[in-house]
Residue frames as a rotation matrix with the C-alpha (Angstrom) as fourth column:
MET 1
-0.179 0.391 0.903 59.98
-0.588 0.693 -0.417 -42.02
-0.789 -0.606 0.106 10.74
ALA 2
0.814 0.517 -0.265 59.08
-0.486 0.356 -0.798 -43.07
-0.319 0.778 0.541 7.12
ASP 3
0.217 -0.819 -0.530 62.78
-0.774 0.186 -0.605 -43.71
0.595 0.542 -0.594 6.27
ILE 4
-0.619 -0.423 0.662 63.19
-0.753 0.561 -0.345 -45.91
-0.225 -0.711 -0.666 9.34
ALA 5
0.176 0.761 0.625 60.10
-0.473 0.622 -0.624 -47.89
-0.864 -0.185 0.469 8.62
ARG 6
0.788 0.040 -0.614 61.30
-0.610 0.187 -0.770 -48.48
0.084 0.982 0.172 4.98
ARG 7
-0.095 -0.965 -0.242 64.62
-0.817 0.215 -0.535 -49.80
0.569 0.147 -0.809 6.10
LEU 8
-0.342 -0.048 0.939 63.33
-0.812 0.519 -0.269 -52.26
-0.474 -0.854 -0.216 8.74
PRO 9
-0.742 0.080 -0.665 63.01
-0.367 0.782 0.503 -55.82
0.560 0.618 -0.552 7.59
GLY 10
-0.944 0.329 0.025 60.08
0.207 0.650 -0.731 -58.06
-0.257 -0.685 -0.682 8.53
PRO 11
-0.336 0.885 0.322 56.23
0.881 0.175 0.439 -58.24
0.332 0.431 -0.839 8.27
GLY 12
0.302 0.570 -0.764 55.72
0.804 -0.583 -0.117 -55.04
-0.512 -0.579 -0.634 10.33
ASN 13
-0.711 -0.673 -0.204 57.69
0.399 -0.624 0.672 -52.89
-0.580 0.397 0.712 7.84
ALA 14
-0.645 0.551 0.530 54.72
0.479 -0.249 0.842 -52.47
0.595 0.797 -0.103 5.39
GLU 15
0.380 0.837 -0.394 52.35
0.882 -0.199 0.428 -51.58
0.280 -0.510 -0.813 8.22
MET 16
0.053 -0.372 -0.927 54.75
0.724 -0.625 0.292 -48.84
-0.688 -0.686 0.236 9.53
SER 17
-0.928 -0.343 0.146 55.36
0.314 -0.505 0.804 -47.47
-0.202 0.792 0.577 6.04
ASP 18
-0.302 0.895 0.329 51.53
0.671 -0.045 0.740 -47.39
0.677 0.445 -0.587 5.57
LEU 19
0.388 0.422 -0.819 51.12
0.901 -0.361 0.241 -45.60
-0.194 -0.831 -0.521 8.93
ALA 20
-0.409 -0.672 -0.617 53.58
0.449 -0.737 0.505 -42.87
-0.794 -0.070 0.604 7.93
SER 21
-0.940 0.079 0.332 52.11
0.291 -0.328 0.899 -42.42
0.180 0.941 0.285 4.55
LEU 22
0.140 0.988 -0.070 48.47
0.863 -0.087 0.497 -42.26
0.485 -0.130 -0.865 6.11
ARG 23
0.227 0.024 -0.973 49.70
0.767 -0.621 0.164 -39.55
-0.600 -0.784 -0.160 8.47
ALA 24
-0.817 -0.511 -0.266 51.19
0.200 -0.685 0.701 -37.52
-0.540 0.519 0.662 5.57
GLN 25
-0.735 0.595 0.326 47.97
0.460 0.084 0.884 -38.06
0.498 0.799 -0.335 3.52
ARG 26
0.130 0.774 -0.620 45.84
0.991 -0.111 0.069 -36.96
-0.015 -0.624 -0.781 6.44
ARG 27
-0.277 -0.250 -0.928 47.44
0.394 -0.910 0.128 -33.54
-0.876 -0.330 0.351 6.52
ASP 28
-0.986 -0.163 -0.036 47.00
0.025 -0.357 0.934 -33.24
-0.165 0.920 0.356 2.80
LEU 29
-0.460 0.886 0.060 43.42
0.701 0.320 0.638 -34.34
0.545 0.336 -0.768 2.86
TYR 30
0.075 0.474 -0.877 42.63
0.891 -0.427 -0.154 -32.00
-0.447 -0.770 -0.455 5.78
GLN 31
-0.610 -0.297 -0.735 44.05
0.016 -0.931 0.364 -29.03
-0.793 0.210 0.572 3.82
PHE 32
-0.929 0.321 0.183 42.04
0.231 0.119 0.966 -30.12
0.288 0.940 -0.185 0.68
ILE 33
-0.159 0.981 -0.115 38.81
0.885 0.193 0.423 -30.27
0.437 -0.035 -0.899 2.59
VAL 34
-0.005 0.195 -0.981 39.25
0.760 -0.636 -0.131 -27.30
-0.650 -0.746 -0.145 4.69
ARG 35
-0.934 -0.261 -0.244 39.86
0.011 -0.704 0.710 -25.14
-0.357 0.661 0.660 1.51
ARG 36
-0.755 0.650 0.079 36.56
0.255 0.181 0.950 -26.29
0.603 0.738 -0.303 0.28
THR 37
0.098 0.863 -0.495 34.50
0.827 0.206 0.523 -26.17
0.554 -0.461 -0.694 3.36
ARG 38
-0.319 -0.337 0.886 36.20
-0.182 -0.896 -0.406 -23.21
0.930 -0.291 0.224 5.09
ASP 39
0.621 0.434 0.653 35.25
-0.737 0.041 0.674 -24.98
0.266 -0.900 0.345 8.50
PRO 40
-0.431 -0.902 -0.020 38.12
-0.794 0.390 -0.467 -26.68
0.429 -0.185 -0.884 10.40
ALA 41
-0.401 0.369 0.838 35.58
-0.655 0.523 -0.544 -28.79
-0.640 -0.768 0.032 12.46
THR 42
0.742 0.665 -0.080 33.83
-0.487 0.453 -0.747 -30.09
-0.461 0.593 0.660 9.41
ALA 43
0.311 -0.675 -0.669 37.10
-0.792 0.205 -0.575 -30.75
0.525 0.709 -0.471 7.72
GLU 44
-0.585 -0.508 0.632 38.12
-0.799 0.496 -0.340 -32.91
-0.141 -0.704 -0.696 10.73
ASP 45
0.059 0.710 0.701 34.97
-0.446 0.648 -0.618 -34.91
-0.893 -0.276 0.355 10.50
LEU 46
0.862 0.317 -0.395 35.23
-0.479 0.256 -0.840 -35.40
-0.165 0.913 0.372 6.79
VAL 47
-0.079 -0.956 -0.282 38.84
-0.885 0.198 -0.421 -36.48
0.459 0.216 -0.862 6.99
GLN 48
-0.589 -0.048 0.807 37.88
-0.622 0.664 -0.414 -39.05
-0.516 -0.746 -0.421 9.55
GLU 49
0.477 0.830 0.289 35.05
-0.319 0.471 -0.823 -40.30
-0.819 0.300 0.490 7.42
THR 50
0.546 -0.359 -0.757 37.38
-0.815 -0.019 -0.579 -40.34
0.193 0.933 -0.303 4.41
PHE 51
-0.544 -0.839 -0.011 39.72
-0.799 0.521 -0.300 -42.72
0.257 -0.154 -0.954 6.17
GLU 52
-0.249 0.573 0.781 36.98
-0.420 0.662 -0.620 -44.94
-0.873 -0.482 0.076 7.49
ARG 53
0.788 0.615 -0.038 35.70
-0.313 0.346 -0.884 -45.49
-0.531 0.709 0.465 3.97
LEU 54
0.277 -0.756 -0.593 39.29
-0.887 0.036 -0.461 -45.76
0.370 0.653 -0.661 2.56
LEU 55
-0.638 -0.517 0.570 40.11
-0.732 0.637 -0.242 -48.48
-0.238 -0.571 -0.785 5.15
ALA 56
0.045 0.833 0.552 36.82
-0.373 0.527 -0.764 -50.27
-0.927 -0.171 0.334 4.49
TYR 57
0.814 0.127 -0.568 37.43
-0.575 0.032 -0.817 -50.23
-0.086 0.991 0.099 0.77
GLY 58
-0.110 -0.965 -0.240 41.01
-0.925 0.187 -0.329 -51.55
0.363 0.186 -0.913 1.32
GLN 59
-0.497 -0.070 0.865 39.73
-0.555 0.792 -0.254 -54.55
-0.667 -0.606 -0.433 3.22
ALA 60
0.477 0.771 0.421 37.40
-0.118 0.531 -0.839 -55.49
-0.871 0.351 0.345 0.39
LYS 61
0.928 -0.172 0.331 39.54
0.360 0.183 -0.915 -54.75
0.097 0.968 0.232 -2.59
THR 62
0.014 -0.997 -0.077 43.08
0.950 -0.011 0.311 -53.90
-0.311 -0.078 0.947 -3.55
ILE 63
0.840 0.291 -0.458 43.86
0.208 -0.952 -0.224 -50.26
-0.502 0.093 -0.860 -3.73
VAL 64
0.424 -0.712 0.559 46.22
0.888 0.205 -0.412 -49.27
0.179 0.671 0.720 -6.46
ASP 65
-0.577 -0.493 0.651 46.54
0.311 -0.870 -0.383 -45.50
0.755 -0.019 0.656 -5.73
ARG 66
-0.149 0.492 -0.857 45.44
0.989 0.082 -0.125 -44.83
0.009 -0.866 -0.499 -2.13
ALA 67
-0.744 -0.186 -0.642 46.03
0.287 -0.956 -0.056 -40.99
-0.603 -0.226 0.765 -2.47
ALA 68
-0.901 0.423 -0.099 43.88
-0.269 -0.365 0.891 -40.69
0.340 0.830 0.442 -5.61
LEU 69
-0.273 0.840 -0.469 41.12
0.597 0.530 0.602 -42.83
0.754 -0.116 -0.646 -3.97
GLY 70
-0.336 0.064 -0.940 41.34
0.905 -0.254 -0.341 -40.77
-0.261 -0.965 0.027 -0.80
TYR 71
-0.905 0.010 -0.426 40.93
-0.096 -0.979 0.182 -37.48
-0.415 0.205 0.886 -2.65
GLY 72
-0.710 0.678 -0.189 37.97
-0.115 0.154 0.981 -38.88
0.695 0.718 -0.032 -4.61
ILE 73
-0.211 0.639 -0.740 36.31
0.853 0.490 0.180 -40.07
0.478 -0.593 -0.648 -1.50
ALA 74
-0.555 -0.131 -0.821 36.99
0.635 -0.704 -0.317 -36.67
-0.537 -0.698 0.474 0.29
LEU 75
-0.980 0.178 -0.086 35.63
-0.192 -0.751 0.632 -34.73
0.048 0.636 0.771 -2.67
ASN 76
-0.422 0.867 -0.265 32.42
0.269 0.399 0.877 -36.82
0.866 0.299 -0.402 -2.67
LEU 77
-0.239 0.259 -0.936 32.11
0.963 0.186 -0.195 -36.26
0.124 -0.948 -0.294 1.06
VAL 78
-0.860 -0.109 -0.499 32.41
0.200 -0.971 -0.131 -32.51
-0.470 -0.212 0.857 0.65
ARG 79
-0.814 0.576 -0.070 29.75
-0.264 -0.260 0.929 -32.57
0.517 0.775 0.364 -2.02
ASP 80
-0.216 0.721 -0.658 27.48
0.618 0.623 0.480 -34.62
0.756 -0.304 -0.580 0.22
HIS 81
-0.523 -0.096 -0.847 28.07
0.812 -0.357 -0.461 -32.25
-0.258 -0.929 0.265 3.04
PHE 82
-0.933 0.113 -0.341 26.90
-0.188 -0.963 0.195 -29.21
-0.306 0.246 0.920 0.99
ARG 83
-0.550 0.801 -0.238 23.91
-0.085 0.229 0.970 -31.06
0.831 0.553 -0.058 -0.42
LEU 84
-0.184 0.508 -0.842 22.75
0.878 0.470 0.092 -31.94
0.442 -0.722 -0.532 3.05
ALA 85
-0.732 -0.145 -0.666 23.45
0.480 -0.803 -0.354 -28.38
-0.483 -0.579 0.657 4.31
GLN 86
-0.904 0.426 -0.047 21.13
-0.358 -0.690 0.629 -27.10
0.236 0.585 0.776 1.52
ARG 87
-0.303 0.849 -0.433 18.41
0.294 0.515 0.805 -29.48
0.906 0.117 -0.406 2.45
ARG 88
0.104 0.260 -0.960 18.61
0.985 0.104 0.135 -28.50
0.135 -0.960 -0.245 6.04
ALA 89
-0.625 -0.304 0.719 18.78
0.320 -0.940 -0.119 -24.84
0.712 0.156 0.684 5.40
VAL 90
0.013 0.475 -0.880 17.67
1.000 0.014 0.022 -23.22
0.023 -0.880 -0.475 8.69
GLN 91
0.214 0.039 0.976 16.68
0.151 -0.989 0.007 -19.59
0.965 0.146 -0.218 9.10
VAL 92
-0.633 -0.505 -0.586 18.55
0.692 -0.029 -0.722 -18.26
0.347 -0.863 0.368 12.02
LEU 93
0.575 0.813 -0.093 16.15
0.723 -0.452 0.523 -16.46
0.383 -0.368 -0.847 14.43
ASP 94
-0.667 -0.703 -0.248 17.37
0.727 -0.542 -0.422 -13.02
0.162 -0.461 0.872 15.56
ASP 95
-0.296 0.582 -0.758 15.81
0.536 -0.555 -0.636 -9.82
-0.791 -0.594 -0.148 16.85
ASP 96
-0.790 -0.061 -0.611 15.53
-0.363 -0.756 0.544 -8.33
-0.495 0.651 0.575 13.24
ILE 97
-0.797 0.592 0.122 12.68
0.506 0.543 0.670 -10.67
0.330 0.595 -0.733 12.13
PRO 98
-0.716 0.597 0.361 9.59
-0.647 -0.762 -0.025 -8.47
0.260 -0.252 0.932 12.33
CYS 99
-0.765 0.627 0.148 6.53
0.352 0.599 -0.719 -9.66
-0.540 -0.497 -0.679 14.12
PRO 100
-0.648 0.576 0.499 3.31
0.539 -0.116 0.834 -9.52
0.538 0.809 -0.235 12.00
ASP 101
0.311 0.842 -0.442 1.45
0.927 -0.165 0.337 -8.16
0.211 -0.514 -0.832 14.94
PRO 102
0.386 -0.169 0.907 1.53
0.070 -0.975 -0.211 -4.50
0.920 0.145 -0.365 15.76
ALA 103
-0.623 -0.714 -0.319 3.81
0.411 0.048 -0.910 -3.39
0.666 -0.698 0.263 18.49
PRO 104
-0.077 0.640 -0.764 2.16
0.997 0.029 -0.077 -2.43
-0.027 -0.768 -0.640 21.87
GLU 105
-0.565 -0.140 -0.813 2.95
0.313 -0.948 -0.054 1.20
-0.763 -0.285 0.580 21.25
GLN 106
-0.959 0.269 -0.094 1.18
-0.164 -0.254 0.953 1.13
0.232 0.929 0.287 17.95
ILE 107
-0.325 0.888 -0.325 -1.83
0.706 0.457 0.541 -0.39
0.629 -0.054 -0.776 19.45
LEU 108
-0.179 0.219 -0.959 -1.91
0.850 -0.456 -0.263 2.21
-0.495 -0.863 -0.104 22.16
MET 109
-0.848 -0.215 -0.484 -1.55
-0.013 -0.905 0.425 5.01
-0.530 0.366 0.765 19.62
HIS 110
-0.831 0.556 -0.007 -4.29
0.130 0.206 0.970 3.53
0.540 0.805 -0.243 17.54
ARG 111
-0.088 0.776 -0.624 -6.67
0.977 0.190 0.098 3.34
0.195 -0.601 -0.775 20.56
GLN 112
-0.391 -0.103 -0.914 -5.88
0.498 -0.859 -0.116 6.99
-0.774 -0.501 0.388 21.44
LYS 113
-0.974 -0.004 -0.226 -6.70
-0.191 -0.515 0.836 7.99
-0.120 0.857 0.500 17.92
VAL 114
-0.487 0.861 -0.148 -9.93
0.500 0.414 0.760 6.09
0.716 0.296 -0.632 17.89
GLU 115
-0.071 0.426 -0.902 -10.82
0.957 -0.225 -0.182 7.76
-0.280 -0.876 -0.392 21.32
VAL 116
-0.700 -0.156 -0.697 -10.11
0.105 -0.988 0.115 11.25
-0.706 0.008 0.708 19.88
PHE 117
-0.950 0.310 -0.047 -12.12
-0.061 -0.037 0.997 10.44
0.307 0.950 0.055 16.83
SER 118
-0.295 0.826 -0.480 -15.04
0.847 0.459 0.269 9.24
0.443 -0.327 -0.835 19.00
GLN 119
-0.261 0.118 -0.958 -14.86
0.698 -0.662 -0.272 12.43
-0.667 -0.740 0.090 21.14
ALA 120
-0.879 -0.129 -0.460 -14.76
-0.179 -0.804 0.567 14.61
-0.443 0.581 0.683 18.08
LEU 121
-0.722 0.690 -0.053 -17.87
0.259 0.340 0.904 12.83
0.642 0.639 -0.424 16.63
ASP 122
-0.160 0.668 -0.727 -19.70
0.985 0.161 -0.070 13.32
0.070 -0.727 -0.683 19.81
ALA 123
-0.488 -0.167 -0.857 -18.82
0.431 -0.899 -0.071 16.96
-0.759 -0.404 0.511 19.85
MET 124
-0.984 0.090 0.153 -20.45
0.107 -0.384 0.917 17.58
0.141 0.919 0.368 16.43
PRO 125
-0.374 0.927 0.021 -23.99
-0.841 -0.330 -0.429 18.88
-0.391 -0.178 0.903 16.03
PRO 126
-0.145 0.353 0.924 -26.29
-0.150 0.916 -0.373 15.96
-0.978 -0.193 -0.080 15.52
LEU 127
0.896 0.428 -0.122 -27.24
-0.162 0.059 -0.985 16.61
-0.414 0.902 0.122 11.86
ARG 128
0.374 -0.817 -0.439 -23.53
-0.912 -0.239 -0.333 17.00
0.167 0.525 -0.834 10.88
ARG 129
-0.440 -0.512 0.738 -22.62
-0.685 0.722 0.092 13.78
-0.580 -0.465 -0.669 12.74
ASP 130
0.241 0.723 0.648 -25.49
-0.058 0.677 -0.734 11.96
-0.969 0.139 0.205 11.01
VAL 131
0.926 0.086 -0.367 -24.62
-0.344 -0.201 -0.917 13.07
-0.152 0.976 -0.156 7.60
PHE 132
0.069 -0.980 -0.188 -20.90
-0.995 -0.054 -0.084 12.33
0.072 0.192 -0.979 8.04
ILE 133
-0.436 -0.164 0.885 -21.52
-0.463 0.884 -0.064 8.83
-0.772 -0.437 -0.462 9.40
ARG 134
0.583 0.732 0.353 -24.02
-0.009 0.440 -0.898 8.06
-0.813 0.520 0.264 6.60
ARG 135
0.871 -0.280 -0.405 -21.56
-0.488 -0.381 -0.786 9.32
0.066 0.881 -0.468 3.83
ARG 136
0.097 -0.982 -0.160 -18.21
-0.899 -0.017 -0.438 8.34
0.428 0.186 -0.884 5.05
LEU 137
-0.558 -0.287 0.779 -18.80
-0.709 0.653 -0.267 5.30
-0.432 -0.701 -0.567 7.34
HIS 138
0.082 0.725 0.683 -21.83
0.036 0.683 -0.729 3.70
-0.996 0.084 0.030 5.68
GLY 139
-0.809 -0.509 0.295 -20.93
0.261 0.139 0.955 4.76
-0.528 0.849 0.020 2.10
HIS 140
0.208 0.954 0.216 -24.27
0.736 -0.007 -0.677 6.33
-0.644 0.299 -0.704 1.20
SER 141
-0.374 -0.263 0.889 -24.49
0.850 -0.481 0.215 8.57
0.371 0.836 0.404 -1.78
SER 142
-0.971 0.030 -0.237 -25.02
0.064 -0.923 -0.378 12.34
-0.231 -0.382 0.895 -1.28
ARG 143
-0.610 0.777 -0.155 -28.25
-0.480 -0.207 0.853 12.03
0.631 0.594 0.499 -3.34
GLN 144
-0.151 0.492 -0.857 -29.52
0.509 0.782 0.359 9.20
0.847 -0.382 -0.369 -0.99
ILE 145
-0.560 -0.099 -0.823 -28.74
0.814 -0.255 -0.523 11.28
-0.158 -0.962 0.223 2.19
SER 146
-0.980 0.184 -0.077 -30.26
-0.189 -0.979 0.075 14.38
-0.062 0.088 0.994 0.79
GLU 147
-0.359 0.876 -0.322 -33.46
-0.263 0.236 0.936 12.52
0.896 0.420 0.145 0.00
GLU 148
-0.106 0.240 -0.965 -33.61
0.680 0.726 0.106 10.82
0.726 -0.645 -0.240 3.41
LEU 149
-0.436 -0.113 -0.893 -32.84
0.834 -0.424 -0.354 13.97
-0.339 -0.898 0.279 5.48
SER 150
0.664 0.715 0.219 -34.68
0.742 -0.595 -0.310 16.50
-0.091 0.368 -0.925 3.23
LEU 151
0.271 -0.630 -0.728 -31.47
0.031 -0.750 0.660 18.36
-0.962 -0.202 -0.184 2.43
SER 152
0.858 -0.087 -0.506 -29.83
-0.512 -0.220 -0.831 19.57
-0.039 0.972 -0.233 -0.79
GLU 153
0.749 -0.657 -0.087 -26.89
0.598 0.727 -0.338 17.66
0.285 0.201 0.937 -2.13
ALA 154
0.053 -0.729 0.683 -24.70
0.020 -0.683 -0.731 20.80
0.998 0.053 -0.021 -1.57
ALA 155
0.415 0.166 0.894 -25.79
-0.830 -0.333 0.447 20.92
0.372 -0.928 0.000 2.02
VAL 156
0.993 -0.116 0.021 -24.78
0.105 0.951 0.290 17.20
-0.053 -0.286 0.957 2.44
GLU 157
0.415 -0.901 0.126 -21.36
0.652 0.198 -0.732 17.93
0.634 0.386 0.670 1.00
LYS 158
0.000 -0.434 0.901 -20.85
-0.329 -0.851 -0.410 20.97
0.944 -0.296 -0.143 3.22
HIS 159
0.781 0.251 0.572 -21.82
-0.623 0.260 0.738 18.97
0.037 -0.932 0.360 6.36
VAL 160
0.852 -0.524 -0.016 -19.26
0.524 0.852 -0.019 16.23
0.023 0.008 1.000 5.31
ALA 161
0.129 -0.889 0.439 -16.47
0.445 -0.344 -0.827 18.87
0.886 0.302 0.351 4.58
ARG 162
0.173 -0.064 0.983 -17.13
-0.691 -0.719 0.075 20.63
0.702 -0.692 -0.168 8.00
ALA 163
0.959 0.130 0.251 -17.14
-0.267 0.707 0.655 17.35
-0.092 -0.695 0.713 9.76
LEU 164
0.613 -0.790 0.000 -13.78
0.668 0.518 -0.534 16.38
0.422 0.328 0.845 8.16
GLU 165
0.018 -0.650 0.760 -12.34
-0.027 -0.760 -0.650 19.76
0.999 -0.009 -0.031 9.12
GLN 166
0.557 0.339 0.758 -13.54
-0.743 -0.206 0.637 19.36
0.372 -0.918 0.138 12.70
LEU 167
0.987 -0.163 0.003 -12.02
0.152 0.926 0.345 15.96
-0.059 -0.340 0.939 12.91
ARG 168
0.389 -0.895 0.217 -8.77
0.583 0.057 -0.810 17.13
0.713 0.442 0.545 11.59
ARG 169
0.147 -0.184 0.972 -8.65
-0.474 -0.876 -0.094 20.00
0.868 -0.447 -0.215 14.12
GLU 170
0.800 0.241 0.550 -9.45
-0.601 0.307 0.738 17.68
0.009 -0.921 0.390 17.06
VAL 171
0.872 -0.485 -0.057 -6.87
0.484 0.874 -0.036 15.12
0.067 0.004 0.998 16.00
ALA 172
0.139 -0.886 0.442 -4.19
0.334 -0.378 -0.863 17.74
0.932 0.268 0.244 15.50
ARG 173
0.294 0.090 0.951 -5.05
-0.722 -0.632 0.283 19.29
0.627 -0.770 -0.121 18.93
ALA 174
0.955 0.107 0.277 -4.74
-0.263 0.739 0.621 15.81
-0.138 -0.665 0.734 20.58
GLU 175
0.641 -0.767 -0.007 -1.37
0.651 0.549 -0.524 15.20
0.406 0.331 0.852 18.89
ARG 176
0.016 -0.565 0.825 -0.03
-0.167 -0.815 -0.555 18.62
0.986 -0.129 -0.107 20.10
ARG 177
0.629 0.237 0.740 -1.20
-0.751 -0.058 0.657 17.69
0.199 -0.970 0.141 23.67
ALA 178
0.972 -0.230 0.057 0.50
0.213 0.953 0.215 14.25
-0.104 -0.196 0.975 23.41
GLY 179
0.362 -0.877 0.316 3.64
0.626 -0.023 -0.780 15.79
0.691 0.480 0.540 21.96
GLY 180
0.115 -0.201 0.973 3.74
-0.456 -0.881 -0.128 18.41
0.883 -0.429 -0.192 24.64
GLY 181
0.842 0.303 0.447 3.28
-0.537 0.394 0.745 15.81
0.049 -0.868 0.495 27.45
ARG 182
0.786 -0.600 -0.149 6.48
0.553 0.791 -0.262 13.90
0.275 0.124 0.953 26.36
SER 183
0.225 -0.798 0.559 8.86
0.016 -0.571 -0.821 16.79
0.974 0.194 -0.115 26.83
């Protein structure tokens, strides 16, 4: 088609020659852009934008080397495309993004542990429970507890140790029950 257009006389000859060269340049520009963007749809858009700018420039000024100007415009558009993409960086939402809130299963397990802990505290002798609560939950010193309850510091420590052992046994028993119920 380009050969025919070159041989035809008259005013339309230059336009047909330009049309053929634009089609050839379009393929080359498309390949140039798609190699850089790795996205055929984006490459199509940028080729179209390249030609719009090339034609607008050609109406205002004389173009000496249309191919060189086309590649320059295309390269600038590719750069602009990636700059804009960096500014619009969006985090894709998927199922792998953890929720900061605990899962319902975790909440249920925590509530069950609190219930076991509460029942174990209720099952303790009153003095052991009082010493344990003061020492471990309220943070009182052994000396302070011993003075307030008229006990030796060693007795306070023994009450705390026995309370911890009783709590461990009750929690382990509850976990065995829960594990046996799942089978």
